[in-house]
Structure formats: structure tokens, C-alpha cells
N, C-alpha and C positions, 0 to 999 in steps of 0.2 A: 504494500500500500504506500502511495506517495505521501510526502509531508503535507501536501495540499489536501488530499483526500482525508488524511488523518485529522487535520484541523477542522474540516467540515463535519466529519463524523462526530467529533467531540462536542461541537456546538449543537449539532442536531440532537444528540442524546440528551443534552441538558434541556433544550427547548421542548422536546417531546415529553420529558419527565415533568417539566413545569406545567405543561398542558394537562398531564395526568393529575398532578397534585392540586391544580386549580379546579378540576372537575370538568374541563373541556373535553377530555377523553375519559370515558367511564371505566371504572373498575370492571374487569371481565370482558370489556369490549374488544372487538376485532380491530386490529391496526393494519390498514391497507397501505402497502408501500407506495402504490401509484398515487393514491390520494394525498398521502403525506408529502411525497415529492412535489406534487402540484401546489400544496399549501405553502411550501418553503422555497418553491422555484429552484429545485435542485434535481439531479438525476436520481434514479432509484438505487444506484449502487451505494452511495453514502447513507441513504436511508436504511437499507438492509444492514449495513455495518453498524449503524447507530442502534438499531433494534437488537442486534446480536450483543452489543455492549450492555444494553439494558437487560438482556436475558441473563448475562453473567451476574448481574446484581439482583436478579430475581424480581425485577420490576415488571418484566414481560415473560411470557412463556410461548413455546412454539408447539403447534399441533401438526402432525404429519398431514400433508396435502391440504392444510387449511390456513397456514400462515401464523402470524404472531397475534397474541392476545394480551391485554393488560392483566396483570395478576389480580386475583380476587381480593387479596390482602397484601399491602405493601410492607416490606421489611421495615423494622424500626429505624434502621441505619440510613434510610433513604434521604432524610432531610439533611443529615450531616454530610452525606455524599454530595448532594447538589450544592450545599453551601460551600464546601471546600472547592468544588469546581468553579463556582462563580467568583470566589475570592481570588483564585489563581488567574483569572482573566483580567486584562487591563481594562481601563475605563474608556476605551476608544468609542464605543457606542454612545456613551453619554457625552463625549466630546462633540460628536456630530450633532446630537440632539441639542446641546447647549448653544452651538453655533446657529442652529435653526431658530431656537427660541429667542435669540438676540438679533436675529436678522443679519447675521454675519456672512451668510452664504446665500446664493441665489435660489429661487424656488424651482429652477430647472438645472440639473447638473448631469455630468457624465461620470462614468466609472473612472475614466482617466483623470478628470478634475479632482475627484475624491482621493485617488491614489497620490496625485502630486501634492495636494494641499496637506494631507496628513502623513505622507510618507508611508503609506500602507502597501502591502502586497496585493496582487490581484485577488487572491483568495480571501484576504481579510476585508477588502473593499466590498466584494460581492456578498460576503457573509453578513456584514453590518447593514448593507442596503437591503438585503433580504429580510433581516430582522425588523428594520424600519417599516418595510412593507407589511410584514405580519402584524406589527403593532398598530398599523393603520395610519401612519403619517407620511408614507411614501408610496409611490406606485410607478411601475414601468411605463414609459411613454410608448405609444403604439409603434413608433419608428425607432428612435434611438434615445438612450439616456433615461433619466429618472425625474419624476416630478414630486416635490415635497408639498404636502397638503396642509391646509389651514389647521392650526391647533390653537388652544387657549394659551395666550402668552402674557396676559395682563391680569391684575386683580379684578378689573371690571369684567373681562371676558369670563373669568371664573365664576363671578357672581351671576352673570347671565346664564351660564350653563347650569348652575345649581338651582336657580329660579325655574328654569325649564324643567329640570328633573323633578322639583317639588310640585310642578303642575301636572306632569304626565304620570309619574309612578303611582301616586295614590289613586288617581283616576282609573288606572289600568286594573286595579283590584276590584273596582266597582263595575267593570264591564259585564254585560249580561252573559257573555260567553266565558266568564271566568270559571275555571274548574280546578279544585284543589287536587293535587297529586301528592299523596302521602309518601311515595317513594322519593320524589324530588325534595320535599320538605325534610325528610329524614336525612338525606345526603347533605343538605345545607346545614342541618343541625349538627351532624357529625363534624363537618369542617369547622364550624364556630367553636364547638367544644374542643377540637384539636388545637385550635389557636389558643384558647383559654388555658389549656393544660400544658402548653409549650413554655419553655424557659426563654428568657431574653436572648435574642440572637439565634435561637434554634431554627426559626423559619425566616428566610430572607425578607427584607422589606418589600422587594418587588413582588414576591409571591403573595405576601399579605394583601398588597394592593389588588392583585389578580383575584384573590379570594373575595375581596369586597365587591369588585365589579361583577364577578360571576354571581354572587348572592342576589344582587339587584336585577341582573339580567334574567336569572332563572325565575324570580318572582314575577317579573313583568311578562314573561313568556306564558305564565299560567292564565293570563287574560284571554288567550285565544285570539287576540287581535295582533297580527304580525307587524302592523305599522308602529305600535308602541315599542316593540323589541328593536325594530330597525332604527328608530329614532334614538333609543337609549344606547345601542351599540355604537352609533356614530358619535354621540356625545362622549361616551367613555373613551373612545379613541382620541378625541380632541383634548381630553384633560390628562391623559396618561403621562405625557412628558413632564409636565409641571409637577404632577404628584410623585413621580419617580424621584424628583429632587428633594421631596419632603422626607424628613426624618420621623419615623414612626414613634409616636408618644405612647408608652406602655399603658398609662392610665386611661388615655382616650381609647386605646385599642380594646381594653377590657370593657369599657362603657359601650363601645360600638357593637361588640360581639353580644353583650347582654341585651342591647336593644334589638338586635337582629333576632335573638332567641325569643324575645317577648312578642315580636311580630309573628313569628312562626307559631307560638303558643295560641295567639288570638285566632289565626287562620284555622288551625287544627281544631279549635273549640267552636268553630262556626261564627266567630266574630269578625266577619269580613269588613264591616263598616269601622269597627274599632281598630282593626289592623291598618286600614287605609289612613285613619287619623294618626295612628302612631307612626306610620311611615312618613307622613307629612311632617310631623314634629321632628323626627329623626333627621330628615333632610334639611329642615329649617335651621336646626342647631348646627349642622355642618356648614350651611351658608353663613351663619353668624361668625363661625370660626374663620372662614375664608375672608370675610369682610374685615375682621380684626387682624388678618394676616397670621393667624395661628395655624400652623400646618397640621394636618391630620389626614385620615382617609375616610371615605364615605361608605 
């Protein structure tokens, strides 16, 4: 295996694992190499290599003639493994993100421009641009190069995003097509309890932010109205870069998880109206913190 392929494999294994930990790829679910390759804009070879590495760590298993599947239960060591992997990586991705947040780079750029500006190899440039695409703030141009997409860059834009969320998320719970799925709520509950039971630093800040975004997206998905979900997913992508710069406050983290659990309790007890009101309060408090420039996660 070449050095380039090895680097792509390592990054892919972490990205796939983060998707699993955040709930985007379900426990026990099938992992289609072709679909994953399309998701990350890479060939199938590094995807298969990444899945084999995850198999070694018992994160995935392989079934004859059926392919790879996420393990039903993840090993206890998985969080420490992903944390050590992330800590060993340089902050090149954040460097590109910071330059976009401060308008230091153009909104249309080429791979060569990125390589020259940051002195990156071709492999690193493509890997970081692919990650930016996955995170939702970059996309390939139809012809040549990449386009960086609008994101929340100011306190005011953040306030606007949270006011929009406070308008649509509680309303989604009151849709006539809303249907409670106890399998979904139990998975969300498990994640919140996992965070509460974790020690400081055990789960990376970026993954905690993913957990938070996924909680709200899974709730709004229960509305049965796809337009609510589409709107929230777009908003979450626009706020990600600024929130990744935030330092997780442990006290606020415990409060947020507790509030998430209260919302789940209300929904499971049939109190949809109460859950909607509680969700409105939850988001309003997050908006107040943003307005006072207190960093946290929603």
C-alpha cells in the first residue's frame, strides 16, 4: 500500500467511526463500500482498507458474501482509539476553515491553490477538501475546482440561525404526521447517557457536537415532514465551523444532555405539546448564550 493510500485509509477509518459513534451509521447496519466511496468522493479501495482496519478493532465485522456490518456493540476502547487518532492529526482542516470564516480565501478555489497556499501534498489537499464537502461547507464545481459555501461567520448570523431553529423545531413536533418511534428515542437516550457517564476528554468535542446535531435532526425527522429535516440539516451545516471552534463547557454539557432527556421523557409519556414547549425553551436558552457570546453546543 502506498503512503498516499495509507493516509486516506487512516482518515477514512476515523470518519466512518465518527459516523458510527454519532448515530449516522446504525449499530448492526450494513456498510456498503460503493456508497461510502461516493459519500467521501474516494475510490472503493481505501474504503475497503478502512473497513478492514475497523474490523481489526472490532468496530465492524465481515459476513461471507454479504460484506461489512457495524458491530452490534462497540468495544469500550473505541473512544480512546478515535481520540488518540484525532490528537495525532495536525490542525490543517481547521486552518482552512479559519481562513474561510475570516474571508481570507476566495469562495472558489482549486486543489493547486490549496496545495500552494498551505504547502500540502496532493493527498492531504484532497482529503481536507473532501472532509469540507462532507461537513457541508464545500462542494465540487461541475467543471473544475471547489466552491466554498455560505456559513455562519458572525454573532448576528448565529442569532438568526438559532431564531430559525427555535421557530421550526418545536413546530415540527406538532405536525399532524408526527409519529413517535421508540427505537429512535431509545438510541438518542443511550447517546445522552453515554455522554453523561463519560469522563472529561473521553469523547472529543467535535463528536459531542455531532451528537447534539444528530439529536435534533432525529427528533425533527419524526415529524414526517421532510422539509423540516432538510431545513435543519442545512442550518446545522452552516453553524458547524463556528461551533467547532467552541470549547465544550462541562457544566453546560450536563445541562444540555439533561434537557434532551427531559424532552424524550415528555414525548414517550405522550406529552407532545409539553415536549414542543420544552424544546422551544431549550433552544431559546442556547440563543441567549450565543447573544452573550458564551460558547456552548445546542
